[in-house]
N, C-alpha and C positions, 0 to 999 in steps of 0.2 A: 473451570477454565474461564479466564477473563482476557479480553483484548480491548485495550483502551487507546484510541487514536488521539493525537494532538498535533498542533502545528499548523493547522489550517488558518485561513484568513483571506484578506483582500489584498490583491497586488495588481500593479500595472503590467501591461504586456511587456514582455522581456525580462520581467523580474523573476525571483527565485523564492521558493519555499522548501522547507524540509519537514516532512511529515514523520511522525514517530508512532510506533505502536508498542505499548508496553504490554507484555504478556505474563500470565501467571497460571498456575494450576496444572501444568503439564511439563514434560521434559522437552524444553525448547529445542535442544540440539538434535532431536530425532524427527522433526517435522519440517517439511517444506513450508514456506509461507508465501502469501500472495497479497498484492494490492489490487483492488477493484475500484471502479468509479461508476457513478450514475448521474447523468445529467438530466435536467427536467424533460419529461416527456420521452426519454430514451431508456433502452434496456441497460441493465448493469453490464459492464464489460470488464474483462481482465486487462489490467494495465501492466503489471510486472509480477514475476515470480522468482523465488530464489530457492535453491535446493537446501536440504537439511544441513549439508556440509558447507554450504556457502560457495561452492565452487562452480555452480552452474546458475546462470540467470537467463531470463527471457522477458522480452518486452513486446507490447503491441507496436505495430509499425509506426503509428502516429506519434510515439514518444521516444523512439529510438534516437540515441545521440543527445537527448535532452534530459531524460530521467535516468536515475541510477538507484537500484534497490541494493540494500546491504543489511547485514545483521550483526548484532553484538551479543555474543554468547554470555559474557559476564553479566550483562544487564538484561538478558532475555528480551531484547528489543529488535524490531525490525524498522528500517528507515526507508523513506522514499525521498531522495533529493531530486527536486524539480527545478530545472533551469530553462531559461528562454521560454517562459510561460506565454501561452496564447489564450485568447478568449474562449476558444473551443476546449480548453482544459477545464473550464468551469464545470464543477460537479461536486457531489458528495463522494469523498474517498473513504473506502472501507478496507480494513485489515481483515484477512481471512486465513484461517487455519484449516487445511483439509484434513480428512480422516486418514488414519493408517489402518486399513482393514475394514471389513464389513460390519464388525461389531461396534465400531466407533461412530461418532457423528462429527460433523464439521462445525466450525464456529465462526461467527461474524462479530466484528466490533460494532460500535454504535454509529461510526462515521464522523468525518470531520469535513466541514464545508471549505471548498477552495473556490474563490471568485477572482477571475482575471478580467479586469475592466479598466478602461481609461477614464 
């Protein structure tokens, strides 16, 4: 299983970025996917999640209305569209695949840095 994030970078407040997570090594359509982030000195937090079928999404309150999670089954990718970025969105963003059942393990990507600063 591999999760490879891309799309991070530096942007001014109010700007936008689109993160991408390329996945391989598992049946993408059967797993929910999530994005987490970790800011310096803070705990890692859940940002957004999407169900295996793509019909259900959830967001942490601080990003509701600004971020959108989506997935592309043909490309086995999950995306995080981030609009109206704020300095407090600065963090390393991680793609995460939870496990399906007790015999499996979960997986993390290596992370991609997002910096929002003027």
